Every structure is written in C-alpha cells, then in structure tokens.
C-alpha positions as CSV (number, residue, x, y, z in Angstrom):
1,M,-1.9,16.9,-10.2
2,L,-2.7,17.6,-6.3
3,F,-6.7,17.3,-6.5
4,G,-6.2,14.5,-8.6
5,E,-4.1,12.4,-6.6
6,S,-6.1,13.6,-3.4
7,A,-8.8,11.0,-4.7
8,S,-6.9,7.8,-5.4
9,T,-5.1,8.9,-2.1
10,F,-7.4,8.6,-0.5
11,T,-9.7,5.8,-1.6
12,L,-6.5,3.6,-0.9
13,L,-6.9,4.3,3.0
14,E,-10.5,3.4,3.2
15,W,-9.3,0.3,1.0
16,T,-6.2,0.0,3.2
17,M,-8.8,0.3,6.2
18,T,-11.3,-1.6,4.9
19,E,-8.6,-4.8,4.8
20,L,-7.0,-3.8,8.2
21,M,-10.9,-4.0,9.6
22,R,-11.4,-7.7,8.2
23,H,-7.7,-9.1,8.9
24,P,-7.1,-8.3,13.0
25,K,-3.9,-9.6,12.9
26,C,-2.4,-7.1,10.8
27,M,-4.0,-4.7,11.9
28,K,-2.6,-5.0,15.8
29,K,1.1,-5.7,14.2
30,L,0.8,-2.6,12.1
31,Q,-0.4,-0.9,16.0
32,D,2.2,-1.8,17.5
33,E,5.0,-0.8,14.7
34,I,3.2,2.1,14.4
35,R,3.2,2.5,18.8
36,S,7.2,0.8,18.2
37,V,8.0,4.0,16.2
38,Q,5.6,6.5,17.6
39,P,4.7,6.1,21.1
40,H,3.7,9.4,21.9
41,N,0.6,9.3,20.1
42,S,1.0,12.0,17.9
43,Y,1.6,12.9,14.4
44,V,4.0,10.5,11.8
45,S,6.6,13.1,10.6
46,E,8.8,11.1,7.0
47,K,11.4,9.9,9.2
48,E,9.5,8.3,11.6
49,A,7.0,6.5,8.7
50,E,10.6,5.5,6.8
51,K,11.1,2.4,9.8
52,M,8.1,1.3,9.3
53,N,8.2,-1.4,7.6
54,Y,5.2,-3.7,7.9
55,L,3.2,-0.4,7.1
56,Y,5.0,0.2,3.5
57,V,4.0,-3.4,2.9
58,V,1.3,-3.4,4.2
59,I,0.1,-0.2,2.6
60,K,2.0,-2.5,-1.1
61,E,-0.7,-5.3,-0.3
62,A,-3.4,-2.7,-0.3
63,L,-2.6,-1.2,-3.8
64,R,-2.4,-4.5,-4.8
65,L,-5.6,-6.0,-4.0
66,P,-8.0,-3.3,-5.4
67,P,-6.3,-1.6,-7.3
68,P,-6.4,2.2,-8.5
69,V,-5.7,2.3,-12.4
70,Q,-8.4,2.0,-15.2
71,I,-7.1,-0.9,-16.5
72,N,-7.6,-4.8,-15.8
73,V,-4.6,-4.7,-12.5
74,W,-7.8,-5.8,-11.1
75,A,-7.0,-9.4,-13.1
76,I,-2.8,-9.3,-13.1
77,Q,-2.6,-8.3,-9.3
78,R,-4.7,-11.9,-8.7
79,Q,-3.0,-14.2,-11.0
80,I,-1.7,-17.4,-9.1
81,A,1.1,-18.2,-10.7
82,T,3.3,-14.4,-9.8
83,W,0.8,-14.7,-6.0
84,G,0.5,-17.8,-4.9
85,P,-2.6,-19.7,-4.5
86,D,-4.0,-17.5,-1.8
87,A,-4.0,-14.2,-4.9
88,D,-7.4,-13.2,-3.1
89,E,-6.2,-12.5,0.1
90,F,-5.0,-9.7,2.1
91,R,-1.7,-10.9,3.2
92,P,1.0,-8.3,3.9
93,E,3.8,-10.5,4.9
94,R,4.0,-11.4,1.0
95,H,5.9,-8.1,0.2
96,L,8.6,-8.2,3.0
97,D,11.6,-10.2,0.5
98,S,9.7,-9.4,-2.5
99,L,11.7,-7.0,-5.0
100,L,8.5,-5.7,-6.6
101,D,8.7,-1.7,-6.6
102,F,5.5,0.1,-7.2
103,H,7.2,1.1,-10.4
104,G,5.5,-1.5,-12.7
105,N,8.8,-2.6,-14.5
106,D,8.0,-6.0,-14.5
107,Q,4.5,-6.1,-15.0
108,K,3.2,-8.4,-12.1
109,Y,2.1,-5.6,-9.8
110,I,1.2,-2.0,-11.6
111,P,-0.6,-0.2,-9.1
112,F,0.3,3.5,-10.4
113,G,0.6,1.3,-14.6
114,S,3.9,1.7,-16.0
115,G,6.2,3.0,-18.6
116,R,5.6,6.7,-19.9
117,R,2.1,6.7,-18.9
118,K,2.3,5.5,-15.2
119,C,0.9,8.1,-12.9
120,P,3.1,11.3,-11.7
121,G,2.2,11.4,-8.4
122,I,3.1,8.0,-7.6
123,G,5.8,9.5,-4.8
124,L,3.7,12.4,-3.7
125,A,0.7,9.7,-2.9
126,L,2.8,7.3,-0.9
127,A,4.5,9.9,1.3
128,L,1.1,11.2,2.2
129,A,0.0,8.0,2.5
130,E,3.0,7.2,4.9
131,V,2.8,10.1,7.5
132,T,-1.5,9.8,7.1
133,W,-2.4,6.4,7.7
134,P,-0.4,5.9,11.8
135,T,-2.8,8.8,12.6
136,L,-5.6,7.3,12.0
C-alpha cells in the first residue's frame, strides 16, 4: 500500500503546485495561512495541519480537477449541474461550505473512488499531503 500510495500522493502534490502557480491569489492565501499557523518556517505537524482550513480545500480542489482514480472521474467532477458554470476552474473556495467529503458517498466527488473498491490509503494520502505541502 505504501508504494502504490506514494506515487498518487506525489502526483497530488505536483498538480496542487501546478494549479497554485496558475492561480497566484490562491497561492498567496495558502502561504498566508501556513505562515499564520507555523510562522517559524519549519516542519508542520498533523495537529498544525488540522488548523489549516484553506490547505484542506486546496487539496480537495486539486483532487477534483486532475483526479487520481482510473475511471472517468474527470467528467463526473466537472459537471456544470453539480459544480456550477465555473466547473473547469480551480477555485478551492467552493469547498469551504461544501458537505462533500473524500469518501465518494454521493457520487459527485470521488477522487479516491467509492464503495468497497475505494482507495484503502485515503487517510495516509491526505495526512501526507497535509504535512508535506506546507513545507514546500
């Protein structure tokens, strides 16, 4: 599980960085949040990462646009009926008040698949992303 998961996690980190470079306002907002929680520019613990709400929604949005699951999640997670007219745009704020979670229970947001075949490494992948991203 560790080897299969690490490739997906690093792909998530790459796509997150790509989207943030394309959206400097989002990058600045995330940097400000990271610096407010960990001002000393050092390692971010899981406990500190839990305080970073914007980091959480950035990761959710980065998983929505270039999904790691090998089904047509690309189309599912870009439906205008679900995500609005800006469904193709990277906009982390859409997740701030959203009840959609990473577990795919409603079949609208399924970056880790759903049901019995959902990724068993979801918790590890998210924890690694949440503590790795702020150090970049």
